A tleap script that builds the chain and sets N, CA, C and O, in Angstrom:
source leaprc.protein.ff14SB
mol = sequence {
  NGLN LEU CYS VAL ALA ARG GLU LEU THR LYS
  LYS PHE GLU GLU PHE ARG ARG GLY VAL ALA
  SER GLU LEU LEU ALA HIE TYR GLN ALA HIE
  PRO PRO LYS GLY GLU ILE VAL LEU VAL ILE
  SER GLY CSER
}
set mol.1.N position { 0.797 -1.227 -0.062 }
set mol.1.CA position { -0.160 -0.060 -0.178 }
set mol.1.C position { 0.867 1.264 0.116 }
set mol.1.O position { 1.749 1.372 0.968 }
set mol.2.N position { 0.449 2.146 -0.833 }
set mol.2.CA position { 1.150 3.230 -1.003 }
set mol.2.C position { 0.320 4.465 -0.940 }
set mol.2.O position { -0.832 4.322 -1.347 }
set mol.3.N position { 0.693 5.761 -0.475 }
set mol.3.CA position { -0.150 7.068 -0.203 }
set mol.3.C position { 0.884 8.122 -0.996 }
set mol.3.O position { 2.024 8.268 -0.555 }
set mol.4.N position { 0.514 8.726 -1.984 }
set mol.4.CA position { 0.999 9.988 -2.648 }
set mol.4.C position { 0.173 11.178 -1.997 }
set mol.4.O position { -1.058 11.162 -2.029 }
set mol.5.N position { 0.788 12.067 -1.487 }
set mol.5.CA position { 0.232 13.245 -1.078 }
set mol.5.C position { 1.164 14.303 -2.108 }
set mol.5.O position { 2.343 14.296 -2.464 }
set mol.6.N position { 0.043 15.163 -2.371 }
set mol.6.CA position { 0.716 16.465 -3.316 }
set mol.6.C position { 0.410 17.610 -2.847 }
set mol.6.O position { -0.619 17.651 -2.171 }
set mol.7.N position { 1.020 18.607 -3.005 }
set mol.7.CA position { 0.840 19.925 -2.797 }
set mol.7.C position { 0.350 20.155 -1.181 }
set mol.7.O position { -0.542 20.962 -0.916 }
set mol.8.N position { 1.028 19.364 -0.147 }
set mol.8.CA position { 0.343 19.654 1.382 }
set mol.8.C position { 0.503 21.168 1.790 }
set mol.8.O position { 1.506 21.823 1.510 }
set mol.9.N position { -0.575 21.654 2.473 }
set mol.9.CA position { -0.851 22.758 2.966 }
set mol.9.C position { -1.064 23.673 2.221 }
set mol.9.O position { -0.802 24.765 2.725 }
set mol.10.N position { -1.592 23.709 0.787 }
set mol.10.CA position { -1.945 24.471 -0.307 }
set mol.10.C position { -3.292 23.869 -0.625 }
set mol.10.O position { -3.727 22.752 -0.344 }
set mol.11.N position { -3.930 25.012 -1.369 }
set mol.11.CA position { -5.366 24.799 -1.779 }
set mol.11.C position { -5.645 23.639 -2.861 }
set mol.11.O position { -6.771 23.211 -3.117 }
set mol.12.N position { -4.577 23.242 -3.391 }
set mol.12.CA position { -5.023 21.960 -4.048 }
set mol.12.C position { -4.374 20.782 -3.607 }
set mol.12.O position { -3.888 19.984 -4.409 }
set mol.13.N position { -4.330 20.595 -2.142 }
set mol.13.CA position { -4.014 19.351 -1.783 }
set mol.13.C position { -4.350 18.420 -2.312 }
set mol.13.O position { -5.345 18.494 -3.033 }
set mol.14.N position { -3.728 17.313 -2.177 }
set mol.14.CA position { -4.375 15.900 -2.953 }
set mol.14.C position { -3.652 14.693 -2.559 }
set mol.14.O position { -2.430 14.579 -2.656 }
set mol.15.N position { -4.527 13.703 -2.067 }
set mol.15.CA position { -3.878 12.199 -1.484 }
set mol.15.C position { -4.375 11.150 -2.468 }
set mol.15.O position { -5.464 11.328 -3.013 }
set mol.16.N position { -3.768 10.247 -2.687 }
set mol.16.CA position { -3.937 9.145 -3.642 }
set mol.16.C position { -3.592 7.942 -2.586 }
set mol.16.O position { -2.571 7.910 -1.898 }
set mol.17.N position { -4.396 7.181 -2.584 }
set mol.17.CA position { -3.919 5.865 -1.914 }
set mol.17.C position { -4.321 4.580 -2.715 }
set mol.17.O position { -5.409 4.476 -3.281 }
set mol.18.N position { -3.375 3.629 -2.715 }
set mol.18.CA position { -3.601 2.156 -3.435 }
set mol.18.C position { -2.473 1.399 -3.716 }
set mol.18.O position { -1.434 1.742 -3.152 }
set mol.19.N position { -2.447 0.328 -4.555 }
set mol.19.CA position { -1.098 -0.166 -4.612 }
set mol.19.C position { -0.458 0.411 -5.608 }
set mol.19.O position { -1.005 1.314 -6.241 }
set mol.20.N position { 0.992 -0.084 -5.950 }
set mol.20.CA position { 1.879 0.497 -6.647 }
set mol.20.C position { 1.434 0.604 -8.213 }
set mol.20.O position { 1.705 1.597 -8.888 }
set mol.21.N position { 0.697 -0.563 -8.738 }
set mol.21.CA position { 0.387 -0.438 -9.878 }
set mol.21.C position { -0.894 0.304 -10.206 }
set mol.21.O position { -1.095 0.698 -11.355 }
set mol.22.N position { -1.682 0.487 -9.321 }
set mol.22.CA position { -2.954 1.412 -9.652 }
set mol.22.C position { -2.243 3.157 -9.595 }
set mol.22.O position { -2.504 4.020 -10.433 }
set mol.23.N position { -1.515 3.304 -8.645 }
set mol.23.CA position { -0.884 4.570 -8.700 }
set mol.23.C position { -0.056 5.030 -9.771 }
set mol.23.O position { 0.048 6.210 -10.106 }
set mol.24.N position { 0.595 3.950 -10.357 }
set mol.24.CA position { 1.477 4.164 -11.730 }
set mol.24.C position { 0.734 4.391 -12.881 }
set mol.24.O position { 1.203 5.051 -13.808 }
set mol.25.N position { -0.511 3.854 -12.915 }
set mol.25.CA position { -1.395 3.890 -14.081 }
set mol.25.C position { -1.710 5.313 -14.052 }
set mol.25.O position { -1.528 6.087 -14.992 }
set mol.26.N position { -2.258 5.645 -12.759 }
set mol.26.CA position { -3.088 6.952 -13.005 }
set mol.26.C position { -1.820 8.077 -13.033 }
set mol.26.O position { -2.153 9.059 -13.697 }
set mol.27.N position { -0.511 8.178 -12.506 }
set mol.27.CA position { 0.133 9.102 -12.719 }
set mol.27.C position { 0.971 9.003 -14.146 }
set mol.27.O position { 1.544 9.946 -14.692 }
set mol.28.N position { 0.910 7.759 -14.577 }
set mol.28.CA position { 1.334 7.819 -16.210 }
set mol.28.C position { 0.409 8.909 -17.214 }
set mol.28.O position { 0.761 9.799 -17.988 }
set mol.29.N position { -1.080 8.327 -16.758 }
set mol.29.CA position { -1.905 9.269 -17.345 }
set mol.29.C position { -2.337 10.672 -16.991 }
set mol.29.O position { -3.016 11.469 -17.638 }
set mol.30.N position { -1.783 10.772 -15.827 }
set mol.30.CA position { -1.936 12.440 -15.406 }
set mol.30.C position { -0.593 12.657 -14.471 }
set mol.30.O position { -0.548 12.351 -13.280 }
set mol.31.N position { 0.571 13.281 -15.276 }
set mol.31.CA position { 1.527 13.585 -14.402 }
set mol.31.C position { 1.409 14.654 -13.658 }
set mol.31.O position { 0.832 15.703 -13.946 }
set mol.32.N position { 2.300 14.205 -12.110 }
set mol.32.CA position { 1.744 15.067 -11.051 }
set mol.32.C position { 2.606 16.436 -11.416 }
set mol.32.O position { 3.587 16.376 -12.158 }
set mol.33.N position { 2.193 17.541 -10.888 }
set mol.33.CA position { 2.859 18.795 -10.882 }
set mol.33.C position { 3.013 19.162 -9.189 }
set mol.33.O position { 2.382 18.707 -8.235 }
set mol.34.N position { 4.022 20.088 -9.236 }
set mol.34.CA position { 4.157 20.443 -7.851 }
set mol.34.C position { 4.928 19.363 -6.605 }
set mol.34.O position { 5.422 18.355 -7.110 }
set mol.35.N position { 5.033 19.443 -5.507 }
set mol.35.CA position { 5.705 19.042 -4.582 }
set mol.35.C position { 4.897 17.587 -4.409 }
set mol.35.O position { 3.671 17.611 -4.524 }
set mol.36.N position { 5.454 16.546 -4.182 }
set mol.36.CA position { 5.233 15.033 -3.871 }
set mol.36.C position { 5.587 14.480 -2.547 }
set mol.36.O position { 6.768 14.689 -2.267 }
set mol.37.N position { 4.940 13.859 -1.680 }
set mol.37.CA position { 5.533 12.906 -0.593 }
set mol.37.C position { 5.004 11.433 -0.850 }
set mol.37.O position { 3.803 11.176 -0.777 }
set mol.38.N position { 5.800 10.641 -1.103 }
set mol.38.CA position { 5.367 9.023 -1.048 }
set mol.38.C position { 5.459 8.466 0.361 }
set mol.38.O position { 6.478 8.571 1.043 }
set mol.39.N position { 4.249 7.817 0.797 }
set mol.39.CA position { 4.415 7.459 2.099 }
set mol.39.C position { 4.075 5.658 1.804 }
set mol.39.O position { 2.965 5.288 1.422 }
set mol.40.N position { 5.138 4.763 2.037 }
set mol.40.CA position { 5.163 3.275 2.032 }
set mol.40.C position { 4.517 2.679 2.958 }
set mol.40.O position { 5.149 2.838 4.003 }
set mol.41.N position { 3.526 2.032 3.143 }
set mol.41.CA position { 3.182 1.231 4.443 }
set mol.41.C position { 4.258 0.259 4.800 }
set mol.41.O position { 5.183 0.063 4.012 }
set mol.42.N position { 4.175 -0.440 6.094 }
set mol.42.CA position { 5.361 -1.258 6.600 }
set mol.42.C position { 4.162 -2.516 6.499 }
set mol.42.O position { 2.962 -2.510 6.222 }
set mol.43.N position { 5.343 -3.794 6.948 }
set mol.43.CA position { 4.628 -5.256 6.958 }
set mol.43.C position { 3.760 -5.502 7.693 }
set mol.43.O position { 3.237 -6.616 7.680 }
savepdb mol mol.pdb
quit
């Protein structure tokens, strides 16, 4: 499980959660802009 957080503390703050393949497909179709934080879940 991953969480991609974008533009934290800003007007267009966005969070996307899912497995790596889902997030990869989304961000290949919609390249992100701005600052990104990637959070990876532990075991």
